[in-house]
N, C-alpha and C positions, 0 to 999 in steps of 0.2 A: 772286324771293327764295326760297331754300329752307329758310332757318332764321331764327328770330326774332334781332333786333338788341336791344341793351341800351341803354336810354336812361336818363339821369340827370336829374331835375328837382329844383330847389332851391326850398324854400319858406322865404322870409324874412319874418317878421312884425315890424312895428315899429308901436308905438301902434295895435294892432288893425287894421293895414293890411298887406295882402300885396303884395308886389312882383311885378307882371305886366308882360308885353310882348306886342306883337302879333307873331304868327308871320308870316314872309315866306320865300319861296323854298323851302317845304317842305310836306308834307302838312298840311292844316288852315290853309293860307295865310289871313291875316286874322283867325284867332281868337286869344283871349287865352291866354296860358301863362306859368308861371314860367320863369325862366332855366334853361337845361340843354342837353344835347346827348348825343352818344354817349359811352359808356364807352370809353376807349382800352385796347389790349392791355397787360396788366401793371399797369394803374392801379387803385388802391383807390378805393372808392365816395367816401370822404371827399376824397381828392386831386382826382377828377374834379369833385366839387361846388365846391371852392375854385377850381380852375382855370376852370371854365365860368363861374362867377359873376364872376370878375375879367376874364375875356376879354370877356364880354358887357356888364358894367356898370361895371367899375373898382372894385367893392366888395370888400373883403376880409372873409372870414368867420372866425368862431370859434364853438366849441361845436357842431361839425357832428355831427348824429346821424342814424341811419336812421330813416325814416318808412314810410309804406304804399308799396304798389306797385299797378300795373295791368298786365293782360295783354290787350293791344288788338290785334285783327286788323282791318286795313283792306282789305277784299275788293276794292274798286274800284282801289285803288292797289297791290295785290298786295304789301302790307307787313305785317309782324307784329312788334310791339314789346313787350318787357317793359320798363316804365318803373319804376325805383325812385327814390321821393321822399326827398330828404334835407331835414333841417330845420337851419337855420343862423341865427346871430346876426350881424349886420353889425357890423364894427368901426367903420366910419363910414358915413354915409347919403348921401354926396355921389356919386350915380350919374351916369355919363357918359350923354349922350343920343346 
């Protein structure tokens, strides 16, 4: 990889609980993370957050806002990610498994 990739992670809090899932088939496999993935060309951060949460969980979001970000370099995997975290409120909490 010659340049960083942009990731979008979405933090959904309900009743003081954060929605997390286990990573699979990616760097950090087996670790816990919020829903999210790569920002697609021409996509806004808010649209990416809504799309990724819906694709991964079936949950629709509202009140999507920008949160913190990280700048992570994974030397052994030869990957560099800037991950922008978004905050959102779920319209419903019936996640698909």
